[in-house]
Each structure stands twice: as structure tokens, then as C-alpha cells.
LUMDRENPA-788515 format. One line per field, with one value per residue (C-alpha): residue number from 1; residue in one letter; chain; x, y, z. Coordinates in pm, 1 decimal, m for minus. Example, Ala and Ser with C-alpha at 12.3 -4.5 7.8 and 13.67 -1.06 7.14 Angstrom:
<ronus>
i: 1, 2
aa: A, S
ch: A, A
X: 1230.0, 1367.0
Y: m450.0, m106.0
Z: 780.0, 714.0
</ronus>
This chain:
<ronus>
i: 1, 2, 3, 4, 5, 6, 7, 8, 9, 10, 11, 12, 13, 14, 15, 16, 17, 18, 19, 20, 21, 22, 23, 24, 25, 26, 27, 28, 29, 30, 31, 32, 33, 34, 35, 36, 37, 38, 39, 40, 41, 42, 43, 44, 45, 46, 47, 48, 49, 50, 51, 52, 53, 54, 55, 56, 57, 58, 59, 60, 61, 62, 63, 64, 65, 66, 67, 68, 69, 70, 71, 72, 73, 74, 75, 76, 77, 78, 79, 80, 81, 82, 83, 84, 85, 86, 87, 88, 89, 90, 91, 92, 93, 94, 95, 96, 97, 98, 99, 100, 101, 102, 103, 104, 105, 106, 107, 108, 109, 110, 111, 112, 113, 114, 115, 116, 117, 118, 119, 120, 121, 122, 123, 124, 125, 126, 127, 128, 129, 130, 131, 132, 133, 134, 135, 136, 137, 138, 139, 140, 141, 142, 143, 144, 145, 146, 147, 148, 149, 150, 151, 152, 153, 154, 155, 156, 157, 158, 159, 160, 161, 162, 163, 164, 165, 166, 167, 168, 169, 170, 171, 172, 173, 174, 175, 176, 177, 178, 179, 180, 181, 182, 183, 184, 185, 186, 187, 188, 189, 190, 191, 192, 193, 194, 195, 196, 197, 198, 199, 200, 201, 202, 203, 204, 205, 206, 207, 208, 209, 210, 211, 212, 213, 214, 215, 216, 217, 218, 219, 220, 221, 222, 223, 224, 225, 226, 227, 228, 229, 230, 231, 232, 233, 234, 235, 236, 237, 238, 239, 240, 241, 242, 243, 244, 245, 246, 247, 248, 249, 250, 251, 252, 253, 254, 255, 256, 257, 258, 259, 260, 261, 262, 263, 264, 265, 266, 267, 268, 269, 270, 271, 272, 273, 274, 275, 276, 277, 278, 279, 280, 281, 282, 283, 284, 285
aa: X, X, X, X, X, X, X, X, X, X, X, X, X, X, X, X, X, X, X, X, X, X, X, X, X, X, X, X, X, X, X, X, X, X, X, X, X, X, X, X, X, X, X, X, X, X, X, X, X, X, X, X, X, X, X, X, X, X, X, X, X, X, X, X, X, X, X, X, X, X, X, X, X, X, X, X, X, X, X, X, X, X, X, X, X, X, X, X, X, X, X, X, X, X, X, X, X, X, X, X, X, X, X, X, X, X, X, X, X, X, X, X, X, X, X, X, X, X, X, X, X, X, X, X, X, X, X, X, X, X, X, X, X, X, X, X, X, X, X, X, X, X, X, X, X, X, X, X, X, X, X, X, X, X, X, X, X, X, X, X, X, X, X, X, X, X, X, X, X, X, X, X, X, X, X, X, X, X, X, X, X, X, X, X, X, X, X, X, X, X, X, X, X, X, X, X, X, X, X, X, X, X, X, X, X, X, X, X, X, X, X, X, X, X, X, X, X, X, X, X, X, X, X, X, X, X, X, X, X, X, X, X, X, X, X, X, X, X, X, X, X, X, X, X, X, X, X, X, X, X, X, X, X, X, X, X, X, X, X, X, X, X, X, X, X, X, X, X, X, X, X, X, X, X, X, X, X, X, X, X, X, X, X, X, X
ch: A, A, A, A, A, A, A, A, A, A, A, A, A, A, A, A, A, A, A, A, A, A, A, A, A, A, A, A, A, A, A, A, A, A, A, A, A, A, A, A, A, A, A, A, A, A, A, A, A, A, A, A, A, A, A, A, A, A, A, A, A, A, A, A, A, A, A, A, A, A, A, A, A, A, A, A, A, A, A, A, A, A, A, A, A, A, A, A, A, A, A, A, A, A, A, A, A, A, A, A, A, A, A, A, A, A, A, A, A, A, A, A, A, A, A, A, A, A, A, A, A, A, A, A, A, A, A, A, A, A, A, A, A, A, A, A, A, A, A, A, A, A, A, A, A, A, A, A, A, A, A, A, A, A, A, A, A, A, A, A, A, A, A, A, A, A, A, A, A, A, A, A, A, A, A, A, A, A, A, A, A, A, A, A, A, A, A, A, A, A, A, A, A, A, A, A, A, A, A, A, A, A, A, A, A, A, A, A, A, A, A, A, A, A, A, A, A, A, A, A, A, A, A, A, A, A, A, A, A, A, A, A, A, A, A, A, A, A, A, A, A, A, A, A, A, A, A, A, A, A, A, A, A, A, A, A, A, A, A, A, A, A, A, A, A, A, A, A, A, A, A, A, A, A, A, A, A, A, A, A, A, A, A, A, A
X: 5505.7, 5784.6, 6052.3, 5920.1, 5924.9, 6279.1, 6408.8, 6216.1, 6397.2, 6712.7, 6728.8, 6590.2, 6872.0, 7138.0, 7010.9, 6998.2, 7368.2, 7454.1, 7244.0, 7282.5, 7599.5, 7950.0, 8142.7, 8090.3, 8292.8, 7967.4, 7830.0, 8141.9, 8133.5, 7760.8, 7827.4, 8130.9, 7929.1, 7648.5, 7883.2, 8023.0, 7657.3, 7572.6, 7878.1, 7799.8, 7444.2, 7527.3, 7782.1, 7520.8, 7268.5, 7551.3, 7662.0, 7295.3, 7256.1, 7538.5, 7347.5, 7620.6, 7660.9, 7271.6, 7232.7, 7480.2, 7433.8, 7101.7, 6940.1, 7224.6, 7224.1, 6853.0, 6883.7, 7160.9, 6949.1, 6666.7, 6895.9, 7029.3, 6679.7, 6560.1, 6865.4, 6805.2, 6442.3, 6523.3, 6768.1, 6514.9, 6255.1, 6499.1, 6586.0, 6203.5, 6157.0, 6474.3, 6453.9, 6310.7, 6112.8, 6039.5, 5851.6, 6134.3, 6384.4, 6136.7, 6096.8, 6470.0, 6700.1, 6875.1, 6547.3, 6402.2, 6716.2, 6683.1, 6327.6, 6418.8, 6683.9, 6449.8, 6137.8, 6250.0, 6303.1, 5947.7, 5808.0, 5978.0, 5719.2, 5438.8, 5646.7, 5910.8, 6256.2, 6217.5, 6483.2, 6747.7, 6659.4, 6822.6, 7144.5, 7011.6, 7160.7, 7500.3, 7368.4, 7381.2, 7768.6, 7741.4, 7724.1, 8109.8, 8155.1, 8015.2, 8185.8, 8529.2, 8507.0, 8517.6, 8256.2, 8525.1, 8512.4, 8140.9, 8276.0, 8459.1, 8150.3, 7955.3, 8208.9, 8193.9, 7814.1, 7825.2, 8036.2, 7811.5, 7509.6, 7686.9, 7781.7, 7439.3, 7337.1, 7669.9, 7623.5, 7261.2, 7375.8, 7663.3, 7433.3, 7175.8, 7450.6, 7568.7, 7225.4, 7173.9, 7509.7, 7455.8, 7100.5, 7253.6, 7543.7, 7303.8, 7080.7, 7358.1, 7505.6, 7158.8, 7153.0, 7527.7, 7514.1, 7151.5, 7001.3, 7256.3, 7523.9, 7320.5, 7195.6, 6842.4, 6673.3, 6754.8, 6735.5, 6974.3, 7207.9, 7190.3, 7281.5, 7580.8, 7673.0, 7642.3, 7862.9, 8125.5, 8129.8, 8180.0, 8469.6, 8295.4, 8288.4, 8106.5, 8142.4, 7801.8, 7724.5, 7999.0, 8015.3, 8111.0, 8139.9, 8438.2, 8222.0, 8071.5, 8412.9, 8529.6, 8247.6, 8316.6, 8679.5, 8565.4, 8325.9, 8589.9, 8831.5, 8553.4, 8465.5, 8805.8, 8748.1, 8386.3, 8481.8, 8707.1, 8445.1, 8232.7, 8549.8, 8681.0, 8347.3, 8327.2, 8699.5, 8667.6, 8364.6, 8560.7, 8836.4, 8584.1, 8441.1, 8778.7, 8836.1, 8515.6, 8595.7, 8949.9, 8816.7, 9071.4, 8844.6, 9049.6, 8904.6, 8859.1, 8930.3, 9243.2, 9366.6, 9373.6, 9324.5, 9254.4, 8896.6, 8686.5, 8403.5, 8135.5, 8300.7, 8091.3, 8310.7, 8689.3, 8866.7, 9095.6, 8867.0, 8519.7, 8409.2, 8170.2, 8339.3, 8223.5, 8348.1, 8208.0, 7896.7, 7555.0, 7731.1, 7638.1, 7572.8, 7740.3, 7988.2, 8026.9, 8056.5
Y: 11091.3, 10886.5, 11110.7, 11064.2, 10692.5, 10703.0, 10913.1, 10668.2, 10371.8, 10560.4, 10628.0, 10285.3, 10129.8, 10335.0, 10259.8, 9884.6, 9895.8, 10055.2, 9805.4, 9485.2, 9528.8, 9483.8, 9565.9, 9935.7, 10144.0, 10288.0, 9928.4, 9817.7, 10115.4, 10054.0, 9688.6, 9761.8, 10026.3, 9785.0, 9529.2, 9787.7, 9891.2, 9514.5, 9464.9, 9773.3, 9684.2, 9322.6, 9477.3, 9719.2, 9430.0, 9222.9, 9517.3, 9576.1, 9225.2, 9315.0, 9429.2, 9682.8, 9843.6, 9852.4, 10030.8, 10299.9, 10336.6, 10174.5, 10487.1, 10543.5, 10180.6, 10159.7, 10494.2, 10339.5, 10025.4, 10232.4, 10404.1, 10098.9, 9953.6, 10268.2, 10243.1, 9870.7, 9943.3, 10192.3, 9950.3, 9687.4, 9898.2, 10027.8, 9670.8, 9591.5, 9915.4, 9865.9, 9490.5, 9365.4, 9094.3, 9232.3, 8911.4, 8694.1, 8890.6, 8898.7, 8529.3, 8467.9, 8358.9, 8706.4, 8879.4, 8672.2, 8748.4, 9121.0, 9103.2, 8912.0, 9164.5, 9454.0, 9272.4, 9217.1, 9586.6, 9668.5, 9353.2, 9481.4, 9766.5, 9502.5, 9201.0, 9273.8, 9120.4, 9041.3, 9293.2, 9040.8, 8836.1, 9111.8, 8922.9, 8741.2, 9036.3, 8858.6, 8618.1, 8916.3, 8917.9, 8615.6, 8897.5, 8945.9, 8644.9, 8846.0, 9169.7, 9046.4, 8810.6, 8498.1, 8321.4, 8051.7, 7916.6, 7825.3, 7532.1, 7400.6, 7434.2, 7249.8, 6960.3, 6943.9, 6931.1, 6667.5, 6463.7, 6512.5, 6410.6, 6102.0, 5984.3, 6063.1, 5691.7, 5603.8, 5897.7, 5806.5, 5452.7, 5575.4, 5815.7, 5530.7, 5312.0, 5598.4, 5651.1, 5282.1, 5280.1, 5569.9, 5422.0, 5093.7, 5268.3, 5511.1, 5223.3, 5031.5, 5331.5, 5379.9, 5029.9, 5041.6, 5381.9, 5453.8, 5777.3, 5814.6, 5919.3, 6160.7, 5905.2, 5985.0, 5840.2, 5675.4, 6015.1, 6163.8, 5865.7, 5886.7, 6248.1, 6157.2, 5885.4, 6134.1, 6402.0, 6143.4, 5957.6, 6301.6, 6377.6, 6691.9, 6588.1, 6870.8, 6680.1, 6769.9, 6404.2, 6148.3, 5778.2, 5671.1, 5305.7, 5117.8, 4939.2, 5263.9, 5423.0, 5122.5, 5165.0, 5542.4, 5480.0, 5244.2, 5505.9, 5778.7, 5564.5, 5465.8, 5825.8, 5891.9, 5623.6, 5725.0, 6089.5, 5979.1, 5779.5, 6056.2, 6245.2, 5939.0, 5894.6, 6239.1, 6254.7, 5924.9, 6074.6, 6395.9, 6187.3, 6013.5, 6346.6, 6463.7, 6148.6, 6205.9, 6558.3, 6458.2, 6150.1, 5926.6, 5687.3, 5401.3, 5040.4, 4928.8, 4566.7, 4566.8, 4915.3, 4994.1, 5378.4, 5590.1, 5528.1, 5805.7, 5970.1, 5799.4, 5448.4, 5195.2, 4880.8, 4829.1, 4784.1, 4520.3, 4301.8, 4408.3, 4493.1, 4792.2, 5118.4, 5280.8, 5615.3, 5647.1, 5849.2, 5676.4, 5419.3, 5054.8, 4834.9, 4499.1, 4359.7, 4152.1, 3787.5
Z: 8211.8, 8046.2, 8183.0, 8530.5, 8502.0, 8362.0, 8668.8, 8899.7, 8729.2, 8752.0, 9120.5, 9205.0, 8984.7, 9142.2, 9493.7, 9397.6, 9280.8, 9629.8, 9843.1, 9667.4, 9471.3, 9595.6, 9268.9, 9292.2, 9537.5, 9676.3, 9724.2, 9914.6, 10140.8, 10204.7, 10289.7, 10511.3, 10696.6, 10734.0, 10880.0, 11122.6, 11242.2, 11296.4, 11510.4, 11716.8, 11754.5, 11880.0, 12119.3, 12266.8, 12317.8, 12491.4, 12717.0, 12810.6, 12939.2, 13205.6, 13507.8, 13628.9, 13293.2, 13241.2, 13575.6, 13485.4, 13107.9, 13037.6, 12888.2, 12648.3, 12548.8, 12485.9, 12279.9, 12070.5, 12012.8, 11880.0, 11659.0, 11516.4, 11476.0, 11279.8, 11065.0, 10991.5, 10933.0, 10675.6, 10510.7, 10497.9, 10340.3, 10082.7, 9992.9, 9944.3, 9732.8, 9508.0, 9460.8, 9132.2, 9310.9, 9662.0, 9779.5, 9671.0, 9875.9, 10163.6, 10169.4, 10112.8, 10387.4, 10418.1, 10377.4, 10671.6, 10880.2, 10795.6, 10924.9, 11238.5, 11315.7, 11358.5, 11487.2, 11860.4, 11926.9, 11817.0, 11997.6, 12312.0, 12336.8, 12408.9, 12534.5, 12783.9, 12734.8, 12372.0, 12277.2, 12370.0, 12077.1, 11853.8, 11882.1, 11564.9, 11392.0, 11426.8, 11152.4, 10910.3, 10941.8, 10700.6, 10427.9, 10500.5, 10263.9, 9981.5, 10082.5, 10122.7, 9827.1, 10040.7, 9832.5, 9719.4, 10088.4, 10023.1, 9787.6, 10096.4, 10312.8, 10042.3, 10058.5, 10444.0, 10425.9, 10162.0, 10395.7, 10686.3, 10472.6, 10339.1, 10693.6, 10840.8, 10873.6, 11054.6, 11287.1, 11354.0, 11451.2, 11664.3, 11845.6, 11901.3, 12043.4, 12267.0, 12407.2, 12471.4, 12631.6, 12880.9, 12960.3, 13066.4, 13248.0, 13421.6, 13542.4, 13658.4, 13869.0, 13999.8, 14139.7, 14248.1, 14430.0, 14520.9, 14654.6, 14952.5, 14701.0, 14490.3, 14230.6, 14320.8, 14005.6, 13669.8, 13475.3, 13729.3, 13673.6, 13306.5, 13327.0, 13514.8, 13263.2, 12974.8, 13159.6, 13239.2, 12908.6, 12726.1, 12971.3, 13066.9, 13443.4, 13634.2, 13952.7, 14093.1, 14117.4, 14213.8, 14311.9, 14661.9, 14652.2, 14526.9, 14258.3, 14148.8, 14125.3, 13910.0, 13676.2, 13660.6, 13575.1, 13283.8, 13149.9, 13163.7, 12973.2, 12729.9, 12672.4, 12504.6, 12252.7, 12172.8, 12103.2, 11832.8, 11654.6, 11481.0, 11394.2, 11199.9, 11029.9, 10895.5, 10815.5, 10599.7, 10416.0, 10350.4, 10187.2, 9979.7, 9859.2, 9769.7, 9569.2, 9397.0, 9296.9, 9188.4, 8993.9, 9184.7, 9364.6, 9516.2, 9569.4, 9933.8, 9851.4, 9627.9, 9666.2, 9295.1, 9225.0, 8928.9, 8904.8, 8785.9, 8992.4, 8783.0, 8797.2, 8997.9, 9004.0, 9038.1, 8702.8, 8869.0, 9111.1, 9019.6, 9353.2, 9392.2, 9462.3, 9783.3, 9683.8, 9353.6, 9251.0, 9292.3, 9518.7, 9444.3, 9746.6, 9737.1, 9521.9, 9203.7, 9291.8
</ronus>
């Protein structure tokens, strides 16, 4: 009985090292083969969405899709069997993605069209960071995420100001142009304002009066300045994050540098340091 348990634990441990491990040669080969299968599966789904290809090779593509689904299903079951904590894996990010990667194909048996959702398998390509030893890039991703979180209030204020601006511009254009020039309603005019302000310019709606063209020109020029604002906000926060990590926070008031990441006030003028940890609002008077 003990020998049977030992053998069972042995094959599970070996299979675990292959499926979850990346240090062993067999684990690396498994992960690389898995990435190739994922790429091929996503390619098959994309090709099947092209009507001309679907008409000539639809049967072969559907067969390949089921082959990939069976392979991924066996892989998912193997991960559940070999994982020390199956429920923890099943509820983890990659566990949910692995489940979503195979569910649409089975759902397509009862709900037509859901097989197109199998493109979610592309998310599984995130495993390439672990396979190719690119984990150190995650530190840079965390720094970028911290900068976005730190600038969230400024971005929310900016987005609110832009939404108010496009509402005013759209309403003004509706009054200036009217329905005869395609501005049939305020929502339609707001849509035009958003498209113009973001410099996309679809051209499906265009002003026809001199005053409308003048307002459109102002909106176009204004759009270039507005696009630069969120970039500047995030860039400033990224510089602040770098200063925190390097322990070289500079004072915005007098320019003195060399403050540690845990410093709250400038050592020269006493003003609160914006880039310090646990930022202090206001200044010492």
C-alpha cells in the first residue's frame, strides 16, 4: 500500500515538474510546445472568421480547433491533478484563463458562434514571460502601474473636463449647423466633437457653414494640445516613481535634491515633498 502511494506521488511530482516547472529541460520543452499550440489555435480561429477561407477549408479548421481543444482540456485536467492545491490553481488568474480557453468550443455545441471567443487563448501567451525568463520586466510593469494609479485623480479630472468640453462643443455645433448639414441631434454632434477633438476625423459628418468650419478648426487645433496632457501627467508620475526608488526626491519649491524616499519635507526650505512616500499635502508655513 505504501509502495503504491510512493509511486503515485512519484509520477505526480514528475508530471508537476514538467507542467508547472520551467527550470528542467522537459518543463521548458513543454512550455515552448504549449506556446506553439496556443499560437496555432489562435491562428485557426482567425482564419475561420474569413468567409473565403471558411468556405474552402472550414471542415479542416473545425477539426483542428477540436484537436487543440482536446489537447488544452487534457492539459487543464493534468494541472488540476498534479497541483498540490487544485482549487487554488482553478481560481487563480491563469487557471481561469485556461478554463476560458476551452469553454467556448464546448459551448458552441449548444450556442452557435461562441467558438469565436476562443481567441481568449491569446492571453495564455503571457506565460512567455515565465518561459523566456522575462520576469524582470514585471518590475517595470509594476512601476508603470504605480504611476497610473498615482495619477488617477488628475486623469479623472482631465477626462471630466474633456467630456464637458465635447458636450459644449457638440451642442454649439448642433445650434450652428443644424440637421441640414448632418448634425441631426446633440448626441450626433457630440460624437462629431469627440472624433474631431481626438484628431481621428472620420469625415462622415462635416460642417458646412463658415461659423461651423471656424469652430471645427479651433477644435482640431485644441485636440493636439489635449492629447499631450495625459502623456505629460503619466510621465511626471513615472519620474516621481523613479525618484522614490532611487531615493533622490527633489523639492518642487527650491529644487534641492538628495532626499530619501521616506522624507516628507525638504531639508532646505521645509516644503512638503510631493514625490516622497506617504505624500504630505500642503507645506510648512
